C-alpha positions as CSV (number, residue, x, y, z in Angstrom):
1,X,-12.7,-3.5,249.3
2,X,-11.2,-3.4,252.8
3,X,-13.2,-6.4,253.9
4,X,-12.2,-8.2,250.7
5,X,-8.6,-7.5,251.4
6,X,-8.9,-8.8,255.0
7,X,-10.6,-12.0,253.7
8,X,-7.8,-12.5,251.2
9,X,-4.9,-11.4,253.3
10,X,-3.2,-10.9,256.6
11,X,-4.2,-8.2,259.1
12,X,-0.5,-7.6,259.9
13,X,0.0,-6.6,256.2
14,X,-3.4,-5.1,255.4
15,X,-3.7,-2.6,258.3
16,X,-0.4,-0.9,257.8
17,X,-0.8,-0.7,254.0
18,X,-4.2,0.7,254.5
19,X,-2.5,3.7,256.2
20,X,-1.5,5.0,252.8
21,X,-5.1,6.3,252.5
22,X,-3.8,9.3,254.6
23,X,-1.4,10.2,251.8
24,X,-4.3,10.4,249.4
25,X,-6.3,12.4,251.9
26,X,-3.5,14.9,252.4
27,X,-3.1,15.4,248.7
28,X,-6.8,15.8,248.2
29,X,-7.1,18.3,251.1
30,X,-4.3,20.3,249.6
31,X,-5.9,20.4,246.1
32,X,-9.6,20.9,247.1
33,X,-9.4,23.1,250.2
34,X,-6.0,24.8,249.5
35,X,-5.1,23.7,253.0
36,X,-1.7,24.9,254.2
37,X,0.3,22.2,255.9
38,X,2.6,23.3,258.7
39,X,6.0,21.8,259.2
40,X,4.8,19.6,262.1
41,X,2.0,18.2,259.8
42,X,4.6,17.5,257.1
43,X,6.9,15.9,259.7
44,X,4.0,13.7,261.0
45,X,3.2,12.5,257.5
46,X,6.9,11.8,256.8
47,X,7.4,9.9,260.1
48,X,4.3,7.9,259.3
49,X,5.6,7.0,255.8
50,X,9.1,6.0,257.3
51,X,7.4,4.0,260.0
52,X,5.2,2.2,257.5
53,X,8.2,1.4,255.4
54,X,10.2,0.1,258.4
55,X,7.3,-1.9,259.7
56,X,6.8,-3.6,256.3
57,X,10.4,-3.7,255.1
58,X,10.6,-7.5,255.1
59,X,7.4,-7.8,253.2
60,X,8.3,-5.1,250.7
61,X,11.5,-7.0,249.8
62,X,9.4,-9.9,248.5
63,X,6.6,-7.6,247.3
64,X,4.2,-9.0,244.8
65,X,0.9,-7.7,243.5
66,X,-1.7,-10.0,245.1
67,X,-5.5,-9.8,245.6
68,X,-4.9,-8.5,249.1
69,X,-2.6,-5.7,247.9
70,X,-4.9,-4.7,245.0
71,X,-8.0,-4.6,247.3
72,X,-6.1,-2.6,249.9
73,X,-4.7,-0.1,247.4
74,X,-8.1,0.4,245.8
75,X,-9.7,0.8,249.3
76,X,-7.0,3.3,250.3
77,X,-7.4,5.4,247.3
78,X,-11.2,5.5,247.6
79,X,-11.2,6.1,251.3
80,X,-8.4,8.6,251.2
81,X,-10.1,10.8,248.7
82,X,-13.7,10.4,249.9
83,X,-12.8,11.1,253.5
84,X,-11.8,14.6,252.5
85,X,-14.9,15.1,250.4
86,X,-17.2,14.2,253.3
87,X,-16.8,17.9,254.4
88,X,-18.9,19.0,251.4
89,X,-22.2,17.2,252.4
90,X,-21.5,17.7,256.1
91,X,-21.5,21.5,255.6
92,X,-24.8,21.1,253.5
93,X,-26.7,18.7,255.7
94,X,-25.0,18.8,259.1
95,X,-22.9,16.1,260.8
96,X,-25.8,14.2,262.3
97,X,-27.9,14.2,259.1
98,X,-25.0,13.2,256.9
99,X,-24.0,10.4,259.4
100,X,-27.6,9.1,259.2
101,X,-27.5,9.3,255.4
102,X,-24.1,7.6,255.3
103,X,-25.2,4.7,257.5
104,X,-28.4,4.2,255.5
105,X,-26.2,4.0,252.4
106,X,-24.1,1.4,254.1
107,X,-27.2,-0.6,255.1
108,X,-28.7,-0.5,251.6
109,X,-25.2,-1.5,250.1
110,X,-25.1,-4.5,252.5
111,X,-28.6,-5.6,251.4
112,X,-27.5,-5.1,247.7
113,X,-24.4,-7.3,248.3
114,X,-26.5,-10.0,250.0
115,X,-28.8,-10.1,246.9
116,X,-26.0,-9.9,244.4
117,X,-23.5,-12.3,246.0
118,X,-25.7,-14.7,248.0
119,X,-29.0,-14.4,246.1
120,X,-30.9,-13.6,249.3
121,X,-32.2,-10.6,251.2
122,X,-31.7,-11.6,254.8
123,X,-28.4,-12.5,256.4
124,X,-27.8,-15.9,257.9
125,X,-29.3,-16.4,261.4
126,X,-26.8,-15.5,264.1
127,X,-26.6,-16.9,267.6
128,X,-27.1,-14.4,270.5
129,X,-23.4,-13.9,271.1
130,X,-22.6,-13.1,267.5
131,X,-25.7,-10.9,267.2
132,X,-24.6,-9.0,270.2
133,X,-21.1,-8.5,268.8
134,X,-22.4,-7.4,265.4
135,X,-24.7,-4.8,267.1
136,X,-22.0,-3.6,269.4
137,X,-19.6,-3.2,266.5
138,X,-22.3,-1.5,264.4
139,X,-23.0,1.0,267.2
140,X,-19.3,1.7,267.8
141,X,-18.7,2.2,264.1
142,X,-21.7,4.5,263.7
143,X,-20.7,6.4,266.8
144,X,-17.2,6.8,265.5
145,X,-18.4,7.9,262.2
146,X,-20.7,10.5,263.8
147,X,-17.8,11.9,265.9
148,X,-15.4,11.9,262.9
149,X,-18.0,13.8,260.8
150,X,-18.4,16.3,263.7
151,X,-14.7,16.8,264.0
152,X,-14.4,17.5,260.3
153,X,-16.5,20.6,260.9
154,X,-14.4,21.8,263.9
155,X,-10.8,21.2,262.9
156,X,-8.7,21.3,259.7
157,X,-8.9,18.3,257.4
158,X,-5.2,17.7,257.8
159,X,-5.5,17.5,261.6
160,X,-8.3,15.0,261.2
161,X,-6.1,12.9,258.9
162,X,-3.4,12.9,261.6
163,X,-5.9,11.8,264.2
164,X,-6.9,9.0,261.9
165,X,-3.3,7.9,261.7
166,X,-3.4,7.5,265.5
167,X,-6.2,5.0,265.0
168,X,-4.0,3.1,262.4
169,X,-1.3,3.1,265.0
170,X,-3.6,1.6,267.6
171,X,-4.7,-1.0,265.1
172,X,-1.1,-1.9,264.5
173,X,-0.3,-2.2,268.2
174,X,-3.4,-4.2,269.1
175,X,-2.9,-6.4,266.0
176,X,0.7,-7.3,266.9
């Protein structure tokens, strides 16, 4: 859904709005793991929400439900809840095994989308530069996923959510 939102919208609007996934993550971690949030964590979440509002204030004044908003909200809800739930299979299979299973699921989903949407099994042929960029991005995402899954076993979920918010901040700064 995030990719659909980006295809239908603007990065300067989608990336910050995507940050609301952290709100769903915080709520889910409180409900499922009975995690206690400290004052600094509450303040961090509050500052993020205020910053998100101030960053998007102009766009919120003319806010309309569009495809990009619907896809982003749907993605944020799914990602926000599922991120917290990752800890369950990570504890059962281990961070490395879960990461491999997760990446295989992504791969199978991509093939399924190719068959469903484009009626073919193989993606279009890429030139060497695009192939290199796709492989580089794939390795970076897989590596980030593995490290993220590992940190879920080492730190409280709420701290991982705050670390994820730093990533959102970087995306905003680089995207501006």
